[in-house]
C-alpha positions in Angstrom: 6.3 -15.8 22.4 3.9 -18.2 21.0 1.9 -15.9 18.6 5.0 -14.9 16.9 6.3 -18.7 16.5 2.9 -19.5 15.1 2.9 -16.9 12.8 6.3 -17.7 11.4 5.2 -21.4 11.3 2.2 -20.7 9.5 4.1 -18.7 6.6 6.9 -21.5 6.5 4.0 -24.3 6.3 2.2 -22.3 3.4 5.3 -21.8 1.4 6.3 -25.4 1.7 2.7 -26.7 0.8 2.6 -24.5 -2.4 6.0 -25.4 -3.6 5.8 -22.2 -5.4 7.1 -18.8 -5.5 3.7 -16.9 -4.9 3.9 -17.5 -1.2 7.0 -15.0 -1.1 4.6 -12.2 -2.4 2.0 -12.6 0.8 2.4 -13.3 4.7 0.0 -14.5 7.0 1.9 -12.9 10.0 0.8 -9.3 8.9 -2.8 -10.5 8.5 -3.0 -12.7 11.9 -0.9 -9.6 13.6 -3.6 -7.2 12.3 -6.2 -9.3 13.8 -5.1 -10.6 16.9 -8.4 -10.0 19.0 -9.8 -12.4 16.4 -6.8 -15.0 16.5 -7.1 -15.1 20.1 -10.8 -15.7 20.1 -10.5 -18.3 17.5 -7.9 -20.2 19.9 -10.3 -19.7 22.8 -13.2 -21.0 20.8 -11.3 -23.6 19.4 -9.2 -25.4 22.3 -12.0 -25.6 24.6 -10.9 -23.0 27.3 -14.8 -22.1 27.1 -16.6 -24.8 25.7 -15.6 -27.8 27.8 -17.8 -30.0 26.1 -16.9 -29.7 22.6 -13.0 -28.8 22.8 -12.0 -30.5 19.6 -14.1 -28.9 17.2 -12.0 -26.8 14.5 -14.8 -25.6 12.2 -14.6 -21.8 13.9 -10.7 -21.7 13.8 -10.9 -23.1 9.9 -13.0 -20.2 9.2 -11.2 -17.7 11.0 -7.9 -19.2 9.0 -9.3 -19.0 5.5 -10.7 -15.6 6.4 -7.3 -14.6 7.1 -5.8 -15.9 4.5 -8.3 -14.4 1.8 -7.2 -11.0 3.7 -3.7 -11.8 3.2 -3.9 -12.4 -0.5 -6.1 -9.3 -0.9 -3.0 -7.3 0.6 -0.8 -8.7 -1.5 -2.9 -7.9 -4.5 -3.1 -4.3 -3.5 0.9 -4.2 -2.9 1.3 -5.6 -6.5 -1.0 -3.3 -8.1 0.7 -0.4 -6.2 4.0 -1.8 -7.6 2.6 -2.1 -11.0 1.3 1.4 -11.1 4.3 3.0 -9.7 6.4 1.1 -12.6 4.3 2.0 -15.2 4.1 5.8 -14.3 8.1 6.1 -13.8 8.1 3.9 -17.2 5.8 6.9 -18.9 8.1 9.6 -17.5 11.4 7.9 -18.0 12.4 10.4 -20.6 11.4 13.3 -18.7 14.4 15.3 -17.3 13.2 15.6 -13.6 15.2 17.3 -10.4 15.7 15.3 -7.6 13.1 17.8 -5.4 10.6 16.4 -8.5 11.1 12.8 -8.0 11.5 12.9 -4.1 7.8 14.8 -4.2 6.5 12.5 -7.1 7.9 9.1 -5.2 6.3 10.5 -2.0 2.5 10.8 -3.9 3.3 7.6 -5.1 4.2 5.5 -2.2 1.6 7.4 0.3 -1.4 6.7 -2.8 -3.6 9.3 -3.9 -6.3 8.1 -1.6 -4.1 8.3 1.8 -2.6 12.1 0.7 -4.8 14.3 2.8 -5.9 17.2 0.6 -4.1 16.5 -2.3 -0.5 17.8 -3.2 -0.3 22.1 -3.0 2.3 24.3 -3.4 3.1 24.5 0.5 3.2 20.7 0.6 5.4 20.6 -2.1 7.7 23.2 -0.2 7.9 21.2 3.0 8.5 17.8 1.2 11.0 19.0 -1.2 12.5 21.2 1.4 12.9 24.3 -0.9 11.6 27.7 -1.5 8.2 28.6 -2.7 9.9 29.9 -6.2 11.6 27.0 -6.7 8.1 24.8 -5.7 6.3 26.9 -8.5 8.5 26.2 -11.0 8.6 22.6 -10.3 5.1 22.2 -10.3 4.7 24.1 -13.4 7.2 21.8 -15.1 5.5 18.6 -13.4 2.1 19.7 -15.1 3.8 20.5 -18.6 5.3 16.9 -18.4 2.5 15.1 -17.6 3.4 13.9 -14.2 0.8 15.6 -12.1 -2.7 17.3 -13.3 -4.6 20.1 -11.5 -7.5 19.1 -9.7 -10.7 20.5 -11.0 -12.4 23.5 -9.3 -9.2 24.6 -7.5 -7.5 27.8 -8.1 -5.1 30.5 -6.5 -3.7 29.4 -3.3 -6.2 26.6 -2.8 -4.8 25.1 -6.1 -4.6 21.3 -5.9 -2.7 18.8 -7.5 -2.8 14.9 -8.2 -0.8 12.2 -9.6 -1.6 12.0 -13.2 -2.2 8.4 -14.2 -3.0 8.6 -17.7 -0.3 7.3 -19.6 1.7 10.0 -21.4 2.2 9.0 -25.5 5.8 8.5 -26.3 5.2 8.9 -30.2 
């Protein structure tokens, strides 16, 4: 309905106003959608639906809009940081010979992000993600450790051993 049209028009107008390619990397639409409650509250307070005495005061709308624009820009910055980190990781490991299981697991870890991957990587999780046997998982993990792709989480041992992406740059010398 009107909300979708508003989000699309907002993105279009900002793109035209900027006359740059930067607007292609962020979208107001997502931020507006995520704060639908705030969006409708701002509309209600601005259109005079509840305040019949001062229906043309757009101060609240402007505050909400710029807060939402700021949120959209922060999201874009977060996405760019993710892309840069993932690119740097794969660049550092471009000469490593990794099998398809290892690439799949590493991409999953990188895509989810360490902070969102509950409990870090374990051998059991590796088995599940890679759809492989425990013996293959053990060999793959040992190889990833040796190549510096992952690192062991301090204080974990035995069946409770956990691993995380190693974001330290590997020396190519």
